[in-house]
N, C-alpha and C positions, 0 to 999 in steps of 0.2 A: 927668619920666616917673614913674609911681607903680608901686609893687609890685603885683602881680597874683597872682590865685590860681593854683596848678598842680595838675595831675592826678597820682594815684598809681596805679601799675600793678603789682601784686604785693605791695603793702604793706597794713598793717592798714587797713580800711576806716574812714574818718574818722567816719562816723555812728555806729559802734561806740564809738569814743573818746569822742564827744559823750554817749552813753548812759551810758558809765562815770563821766564827769565828773557827769552828773546824778546818778547813785546816790550818788557820793561826797559831792556837794553837800547831797543830801537828809540823809544821815547826820551830816555835819559841822553842818548848820544845826540838826538836831533835838538835838545833843549840846551845842551853844552854848546854845540856849534853855533846855534841862534845866538847866545850870550857873546860868544867870542866875535863873531861877525858884527854884532850890534856895538860891541866895544870897540872894533876897529872903525867903524862908521863913525862913532862919536869923537873918537881921537881925530879923524881926519876933518871933522867939522870944526874942531878948534885948532887946526893946522898943526897937528901934533904928528911927528914922523913914527909911524907904526908899521912893522912888518909882521905879517903872520905867515910864517913858513907852513907848506903844505904837509910836513910831517907832524905838526901839531895836530891838525885836522884828523890825520890818519890815527893818531894815538887816541883820540876821542872817539873814533869810529864805532859802530855798534858791536863789532867783532871784539874789540879790546874792552868795551864797556861789558860785554857779555862774560868774558874771562874773568874780569874783575868781580862782578856780582855773583857769577857761579861761585868762585873761590870764598866769597864772604858767606853765601848760603851754605856751602857744603861745610864750611868750618864752624860757623856760629849761628846763623839765623834759624836753622832748622831745629836747634836745641831749645829754643825759647818754648816755654810750657804751651802757650797758645798755638803756636806753629806746629809744634809737635802733635798736639791733640788733632789739629786740623789734618795733618799729614797721616795720622795714625801709625807713627813711628816713634817707638820709645828710645829714650836716650840711656843706653845700658852702660855707658862708659863708667870705668872706675875699678876699684879693687873689691872683691867678694871673698868672704871666707866660705869655704865649702866643707861641710861634713859628708863624707861619703860611706856607704855601707855596701860592701860586695856581699851577694847572696849566693847560696848554693843551688844547685839544679831544681831543687824542691822549694826554693824561695826562702829557706830558713837562712839566718845571718851568718855569714862566713866571717869576715873581718872589717874592721871600721878603719878608715883613713881619713886624713884632713888635708886640705890643699889651699892655696890662694889662686884664685882666677882673676886675671886681669883682662878687661875688655877694653880695646881701643875702637873707637866707632866714629865715623863721619856720616855724611848724608848718604854715600853710596859705598863705603868700603867698611870693613869691620875685621877683627881679629880677636880670637879667644886664646889666652895663653894660661894653661894650668900648670902649677908648679907643686910637687909634693917632696918629701924627703928623698924619694927614690927615682923619680923620672919627670919629665915635662912633655906637655902636650900642646899643639898648636893646631888651631882650626884651618882647614884647606877650603872649606866651602860652607855657606850658611843661608840661612833663610829666616825671616821674622814674619810671623803670621799673627794678624790682629782678630780677636775672638771677643765679641761684645760681652760675653758671659765669663768665660775663664780668664780673660786678660790676653796678654802677649805671650806668644809661644816662640822660642828660639830654637831652632833645629840646626845641628852643624855635625859636620864630618871632620874628624881630627886624625892627627898622625902623632904617636907617643914615641918618645925616645929616652930609653932608660939612662940613669947616671952611669957613669964608667965604672963606678964601685958596685953597682947592682948587677952581680954576674950572673944570678939566677933568674933575670927578667929579660925578656925579648922585645924588640921593637914591634909595634903592632899599629893597626888602625882601627877607628871605633866610631860610633854615632851616639851623639846625645841629645836629649830634648829637654828643655827647661820650660816652665810655666811661671811667670813672674806675677807677683801680686799687683794689684792696681796702683799702689804707691810706689811700686818699683823698688822697695827696700829689701824683699825676700823673694826666693823662688824655690820650686821644687822640681825635682826631675828624675830622669832614668838615663842610664847609659848601657851599651853593651859593646864588647870588644871581639875582634876576629883577626885573621891572618897574622898570627903570632902570639896572642893570648886570649883564649876563649873564656871570657868572664862578662858578668853583668852585675848591675845594682843600682842603687838609688842615690840621689844628691840632694841636699838642702843648703841653699845659699843664703847669706846674709851681707848686706852692703857694709862695707868698713865705713 
């Protein structure tokens, strides 16, 4: 499975971030070109033979600088605590221990299960991988919503694949919602399955 885009609800609009990076790219590019041309002029002043190929200027153009800055922002900068707080996007990356509880139709406990949830996240892409002893699940769509009272909500749609040894289980799709604590160390949530396995229950997560 591949990482996929995720929607932001209540966070800073991604288009605005793109415009900010574009503006910074133009300023940085202009500054680099100015420094390079000034260095050439200075070299000529002292009768030094300096050749500045056009390809060098193209490499420091605003487009190239934008690609570099966006990559740095996407991979690293957005995770910084102050930046993440401004963007209202939590860094959920890492491994989480999950205690699950399947419920009966009357909401009484049915059976308990445990899993490890691995979340891979960048500024604009995410993936949740859940592994139990009998199956694995991978997210195919997700959204993160900011709530000033409850904290961050993660809503995701997933596809489950049973292990080859689990002959009594069927592949299915489902939906989950997790609410993370403000310190992003624990979460509680619910899930329900359909299209192959009709069940629902609760989850409690703890960051490893």
